N, C-alpha and C positions, 0 to 999 in steps of 0.2 A: 505493498499500500505506500502511495505516495503521500509525502507531508509537505505543506507550504510555508514557508516564512514570509516575514514581513518585508523582505526586499525581493519577493516574488521566485524566489528559488525553491527547487523540489529536490528533495532527498529521498531514498527509500533504503529499505533493509536495514542493515546494523547501523548505518548511520542515521536514522532516524531516532534508533534508541539512544544514540549519544547527545540527542539535543535535550536542553532544560529550558523550562518555561519560567520567564520572571515577568511578573506584571508591573508595568510601569506606566506613568503618564509620560506621553511624550507631544512635543509642539511640532505640528507638521503646516507647512505652508499651503493651506487648500483655499483655492480661488473660488469664490462664490459669487455670482452677478447679483449686485443690487440696482433698484431704481434710481438710487440717489447718487450714485459714483460708481468708482472704479472697485474691483473685486476687492474683497476683506480677507484677512486673515483669521481662522479660527482655530480653537483647539479640539482635538478629540482624544478619546483615551484609547490605546490600543495594546494588546499583549504582544511583547517581543520576544521572539525564540532566540536565545543565545546558546552559543555551541559551548562544550567543554572546555575547548581551549580559552575562551574569552572568560569564563568563570575561574580557571586555573589561574590566569594571570591577575584578576581580582583578589584572589586568595593570596597569590605571592606579593603582591603590593602592600596587602595588610600584613602579612609575615615581616617584610622588610620595614615597615613603619613601627610595629611592635619591637624588632631587633633594635632599631635606631633608638628608641625611647629607653630600652634596657640599658643600651650601652652607655648612654647619656648619664643615667641612674649610676651605674656602675664606676664611671669616670669621676662623678661628683663626690662618692663616697670613697674612692680611693685618695682623691685630694684632700678630704679632711681628714683621713689617718696619716697621709703624709705630712701635712702641715702640723699635726698633733706631734709626731715623731720628731720633726725638727724642733718644734718648741720645747720639748720634753729634754731634747739635746743640748738647749742652751743657746739657740741661736735666735736673734730677736726677730729677724725677716728673711725671706726667701734669698735675696741676695748676698747677705752674710754668708749663710752654708753655702751657695754656690761658689763664692768666692774663696771660701775656706779649704774646699774640697776640689777647686780645679773644674768644676763643671759647667756647662754652658748655662748662663744665666736664663736666657730666652727659653730654652727648653724645660730647664728645671721649673720656671714660674709656670710654663703652661701645664706641666705635671700638677704643680699645687694648686692651680686654678681651675683644673678640671676640663681644660680645653683640649688637652691631647692625653690619649690612654697611655698606662704602663705596661711595658712589656716585662715579662720575667727576668731576664738579664739586668734590666735598667733597675727594677725593684730590688734586686738582690745587691745592686750597687750601693743603693740608698739605705737598705736596711743595715747594711754591714758598717757604714759611717754614723747611722743614728742609734746602733745598737738594738735593733727592733727584728722581728721575724719578717721574712718576706713573705711568708703566705697570710701573715696578718695584714700586710701592707696591699696585697693584691685581693684578698677575700674576706679579711676581717677577723678569721679563724685564729685561734691561739690568742695568748696573753697580749692585752695592750702595753704599752709603756708606763712605767711609774711616773713619780713627781719628777720635775725638774733636776738634772744633775747638779752636785754642788760644784762649786767655783774650786780651781785648782788649791786654792789656798786652803779650803774646808777638807779636801781629799786628804785621808791619812792612812793609807794601807798598812793593816795589822803586821807586825814583823819587819817593817823597813827602817833601817838603822840611817839616822842624818848623816850628811857628808859635810865635808867642810867646803865652804864656797867662797872665793877670795873677794874681799873688798877691792876693786881695781881702781875707785877715784871718787870724785865729787861730782854732783849733778847741780849747777847753779846758772840760771837763765842772764845771758848778757856779761858773763865773765868768761874770759879767754886766757886758760893758763898756758903755760909754757910744756911743750910737750919733751919728755923725759924717756929717752929710748931705752936706757938701762938703770934700773934701781936696785940698789943691793940690799934695802931694807927688807926685812922679813913682812910679807903683806897681812894685814889683819884678815881674820875669818870670820864669817857668820856659819852657823849650822842649821842645816834644813834636810828634809827628805829629798830624793831625787825626784824631779819634775815628772808626774803621772802620764802627761800628756805627750812631753817631748823627751822621754828617758834618754835619749842619744844626743841631745843637743848640749852644748857647754853651758854651764850654769855660772853667772857673775854676778856681784853684788856691787850697789853704789850707795852714798851716802848722800842725803838730800839737804841742800842750804838753799836758801831765798823761799820765796813766797808764791812763785809762779804757777802752783797747782794747790794753792789753801784751800780751794772750791772745788776741788774735783770729788767725785763719788766713789770712794771713800774720800777724805781728804789726805794730801800728801803735804805733811808739814816739816819745817827744818829738824833735823836730826832723824828724819824717818831713813830706815835702811831697805831697800829695793831690791828682792831677789829677782833676778831676770835670767832669760835665757837668750844664748846668742841668736839676733834675727834671721840670719842669714841660714842658719842651720836647723831652723823651724821649717824651712820650705815653704811658708804661708807668703801670701801676697800681703799689702797694706789693706787693711780691711777697716772700716768704717767704727769709731768707737774704740779703737786699740790704744793702750797707753804704753808709750814707747820712749825710749832714751834717744835724742838726736845729736848726732855729732857734727859741728860744723867746724872748719879750719880756716885760717887766713894766713897771711904771711909766708906763702908756699908751705903750707903745713907746718910752720915751727909753732904756732899756738893753735889750740882748740878750745871749744865750748861742749860740754856736755849737758843737756836739757831734756826735761820729762815733758812731753807734749802729749795731748790726745789728737788721733787722727780724723780729719774730716777729708771727704772726697767730694767735690763738685764739678762733675765732668772731667775735663781734662785735667784740672787743678787739684793738687793735694795739700790741704792746710795741716800745719802740725800746729794745734790750738793750745795756749795756756788757759788753765781755769783759775783766775785769779782775783782777788778784790784789788789787786795793784794794777792799774791800768797802764801802767807804762809798759807792761810785758805785752809784745805783739806776736801774732803768729808768724810761722816760718813758712812761706809759700814756694811750692816746687810745681813748675809748669812743664809740659812737655812741649819746649820751645827751643829749637837748637839756636835760634839766633839770638836768644836771650842771654847775655852775659850775667851769671851770678855772680852776687859781691862776695858770696861764701860758698865754698864746698859744703854740701850737706847730705847725709846719709843717716839712715835708721840702722843702729848697731846693736840694741837690745830689746826684747819685749818683756815688759814688767809682768810679772806673774803674782807677786804678792808684796806686802807693805809691812814691816814691822817695826816698833818702837822699843826702845829700853825703858824697864820701869824702875823708878828708885825703889830703892830698900826701905825707906823711911827715916826717921828722926834719928837721935843720938841713941848709943847703946848704953843699956844699964850694966 
């Protein structure tokens, strides 16, 4: 038996059994003569016979839409977990974390915003640095990260013996001292444990003079002793908010100034800012401009890890 379709085509046999009937309202331009004017358009309701290929395409389209919605939800959930892991690792923002570990900043921010999905190898790399499970980052399975990590000065592994750290000099903004190549005097030492984050970096210490960082958080006051690591040996780039020791030289390297500053990054300009109530202290500006002749040669020599003070034993003995 032959069956007619709305298109005027006929099918027979098994092809007719493959057709599905879907009722819908369709607009057709039907010309009807009227007395008052030209032909008018009218609406009629008709049953449209659709082939199984057409219904399969509709179902596939619906499946694709559902899959896209599910993918968006999954990426948003992964982004929330990644942000939580970064915050628990002690990084204030995505840029700081990306710079600290040498990741592409644009890619990492896209992962944390949920505009780009995580793949397992990338999740494993993030998980290793943030000390979480890659499975938790990807799916939420497993244990979530705990409270924020303590700062390096608060970390005290059990059973680790303090080591002697040499005090190599004084920091004082605006004071250039003569460089002494060889000093036969026995250096003074402070004792602290090996740095847990940079165990292979050389540790050095400085004594603070002056008030260029008396409004830092926490305050760095005259008499404080700075426990530092050699900046070059950390392998880190300069990161916004770092407290560092900056060396400036003049007189062809015969005199030098060591000062404590906080890093600020503004585009191509790096600022080493004092944090002081004394307004005579000014920032040190470093700019990637080969045509600009610097007044002083400047470089970062140490990353400050902790600050300590000596405490008086009190009054007279009895």
